[in-house]
RONU-937912 format. One line per 8 residues: their letters; for each residue x, y, z of N, C-alpha, C. Coordinates in nm, 2 decimals, padded with zeros to 4 digits. Layout:
// residues N
A) X Y Z X Y Z X Y Z | ...
//
This chain:
// residues 56
MSRPMLLV) 03.01 04.38 -04.57 03.08 04.32 -04.61 03.22 04.25 -04.51 | 03.25 04.11 -04.53 03.33 04.03 -04.43 03.45 04.10 -04.48 | 03.58 04.08 -04.50 03.68 04.10 -04.54 03.72 04.00 -04.61 | 03.70 03.91 -04.59 03.73 03.77 -04.69 03.67 03.78 -04.79 | 03.55 03.83 -04.84 03.43 03.84 -04.87 03.49 03.95 -04.99 | 03.47 04.09 -04.95 03.55 04.15 -05.04 03.71 04.13 -05.10 | 03.79 04.05 -05.00 03.90 04.00 -05.10 03.85 03.86 -05.18 | 03.77 03.84 -05.22 03.73 03.73 -05.34 03.68 03.87 -05.40
FLLLIFII) 03.61 03.90 -05.38 03.48 04.03 -05.52 03.61 04.08 -05.53 | 03.69 04.16 -05.49 03.82 04.23 -05.58 03.88 04.15 -05.63 | 03.96 04.01 -05.60 04.01 03.90 -05.69 03.90 03.88 -05.81 | 03.79 03.88 -05.77 03.72 03.83 -05.89 03.71 03.95 -06.02 | 03.71 04.07 -05.96 03.68 04.21 -06.06 03.82 04.22 -06.11 | 03.94 04.18 -06.05 04.10 04.15 -06.08 04.08 04.07 -06.24 | 04.06 03.95 -06.18 04.09 03.87 -06.31 03.97 03.86 -06.37 | 03.87 03.92 -06.39 03.81 03.93 -06.49 03.86 04.05 -06.57
TSQFEWRQ) 03.91 04.15 -06.50 03.96 04.30 -06.62 04.03 04.20 -06.70 | 04.14 04.12 -06.61 04.27 04.12 -06.66 04.27 04.07 -06.78 | 04.17 03.96 -06.80 04.12 03.86 -06.90 04.10 03.93 -07.01 | 03.95 04.07 -06.99 03.94 04.14 -07.09 04.05 04.18 -07.15 | 04.15 04.28 -07.11 04.24 04.31 -07.12 04.33 04.28 -07.24 | 04.37 04.10 -07.18 04.41 04.03 -07.26 04.40 03.98 -07.37 | 04.30 03.98 -07.37 04.18 03.95 -07.51 04.19 04.09 -07.61 | 04.19 04.16 -07.53 04.16 04.30 -07.62 04.39 04.27 -07.66
QLVNDIDP) 04.47 04.26 -07.68 04.61 04.30 -07.66 04.56 04.19 -07.79 | 04.50 04.02 -07.78 04.52 03.98 -07.87 04.46 04.00 -08.02 | 04.39 04.09 -08.00 04.33 04.16 -08.10 04.42 04.21 -08.23 | 04.49 04.33 -08.09 04.53 04.40 -08.15 04.65 04.34 -08.18 | 04.72 04.27 -08.11 04.82 04.13 -08.21 04.86 04.13 -08.33 | 04.67 04.10 -08.37 04.72 04.01 -08.53 04.71 04.16 -08.59 | 04.78 04.14 -08.70 04.80 04.25 -08.77 04.69 04.22 -08.95 | 04.61 04.39 -08.90 04.50 04.32 -08.98 04.52 04.40 -09.14
TPGITSRQ) 04.71 04.43 -09.17 04.74 04.48 -09.31 04.72 04.38 -09.36 | 04.79 04.27 -09.36 04.76 04.15 -09.52 04.63 04.14 -09.54 | 04.55 04.15 -09.46 04.41 04.13 -09.50 04.38 04.26 -09.60 | 04.40 04.38 -09.59 04.41 04.52 -09.64 04.48 04.49 -09.73 | 04.60 04.48 -09.75 04.70 04.48 -09.89 04.67 04.35 -10.00 | 04.60 04.23 -09.93 04.54 04.17 -10.03 04.44 04.18 -10.08 | 04.35 04.28 -10.03 04.26 04.35 -10.05 04.24 04.43 -10.20 | 04.36 04.52 -10.14 04.42 04.62 -10.23 04.49 04.59 -10.37
QQLSKREE) 04.55 04.48 -10.37 04.58 04.36 -10.48 04.46 04.35 -10.52 | 04.35 04.24 -10.47 04.26 04.20 -10.63 04.19 04.39 -10.65 | 04.16 04.47 -10.59 04.08 04.57 -10.68 04.26 04.65 -10.71 | 04.27 04.63 -10.69 04.39 04.67 -10.81 04.42 04.58 -10.93 | 04.39 04.45 -10.90 04.39 04.33 -11.03 04.28 04.36 -11.12 | 04.14 04.39 -11.02 04.00 04.47 -11.14 04.05 04.58 -11.23 | 04.09 04.68 -11.15 04.14 04.80 -11.22 04.17 04.78 -11.30 | 04.29 04.72 -11.32 04.36 04.67 -11.45 04.32 04.59 -11.58
AVKEKVGR) 04.24 04.49 -11.52 04.11 04.45 -11.61 04.04 04.53 -11.67 | 03.97 04.64 -11.56 03.87 04.71 -11.66 03.89 04.82 -11.74 | 04.06 04.87 -11.67 04.09 04.94 -11.80 04.17 04.86 -11.90 | 04.20 04.75 -11.92 04.24 04.63 -12.02 04.09 04.66 -12.14 | 03.96 04.63 -12.10 03.91 04.61 -12.13 03.82 04.71 -12.19 | 03.91 04.86 -12.18 03.81 04.97 -12.23 03.93 05.01 -12.33 | 04.06 04.93 -12.34 04.11 05.05 -12.37 04.10 04.93 -12.56 | 04.04 04.82 -12.56 04.01 04.75 -12.64 03.90 04.78 -12.76
//
Protein backbone atom coordinates (compact mmCIF):
# COMPACT_ATOMS: atom_id res chain seq x y z
CA MET A 1 0.00 0.00 0.00
CA SER A 2 1.41 3.36 -0.91
CA ARG A 3 2.00 5.97 1.74
CA PRO A 4 -0.81 8.39 0.62
CA MET A 5 -3.32 5.53 0.52
CA LEU A 6 -2.27 4.45 4.00
CA LEU A 7 -2.69 8.00 5.30
CA VAL A 8 -6.14 8.29 3.74
CA PHE A 9 -7.11 4.93 5.23
CA LEU A 10 -5.92 5.94 8.70
CA LEU A 11 -7.71 9.27 8.40
CA LEU A 12 -10.96 7.52 7.53
CA ILE A 13 -10.61 5.17 10.49
CA PHE A 14 -9.94 8.14 12.76
CA ILE A 15 -13.02 9.99 11.48
CA ILE A 16 -15.29 6.97 11.85
CA THR A 17 -14.14 6.19 15.39
CA SER A 18 -14.35 9.83 16.49
CA GLN A 19 -17.93 10.05 15.19
CA PHE A 20 -18.84 6.92 17.14
CA GLU A 21 -17.35 8.34 20.35
CA TRP A 22 -19.13 11.66 19.76
CA ARG A 23 -22.48 9.89 19.48
CA GLN A 24 -21.76 7.92 22.65
CA GLN A 25 -21.05 11.17 24.49
CA LEU A 26 -24.33 12.65 23.28
CA VAL A 27 -26.23 9.63 24.54
CA ASN A 28 -24.48 9.84 27.89
CA ASP A 29 -25.09 13.60 28.14
CA ILE A 30 -28.83 13.11 27.88
CA ASP A 31 -29.85 12.61 31.49
CA PRO A 32 -32.13 9.57 31.90
CA THR A 33 -33.14 10.50 35.45
CA PRO A 34 -36.08 12.82 34.55
CA GLY A 35 -37.76 9.93 32.74
CA ILE A 36 -37.11 7.63 35.67
CA THR A 37 -38.42 10.09 38.24
CA SER A 38 -41.60 10.70 36.25
CA ARG A 39 -42.15 6.95 36.05
CA GLN A 40 -41.58 6.66 39.78
CA GLN A 41 -44.07 9.46 40.38
CA GLN A 42 -46.67 7.71 38.22
CA LEU A 43 -46.11 4.46 40.08
CA SER A 44 -46.39 6.15 43.46
CA LYS A 45 -49.65 7.84 42.39
CA ARG A 46 -51.03 4.49 41.29
CA GLU A 47 -49.97 2.91 44.58
CA GLU A 48 -51.71 5.68 46.52
CA ALA A 49 -54.88 5.23 44.46
CA VAL A 50 -54.86 1.49 45.14
CA LYS A 51 -54.29 2.08 48.86
CA GLU A 52 -57.24 4.52 48.94
CA LYS A 53 -59.50 2.01 47.20
CA VAL A 54 -58.41 -0.77 49.55
CA GLY A 55 -58.92 1.47 52.58
CA ARG A 56 -62.56 2.21 51.65
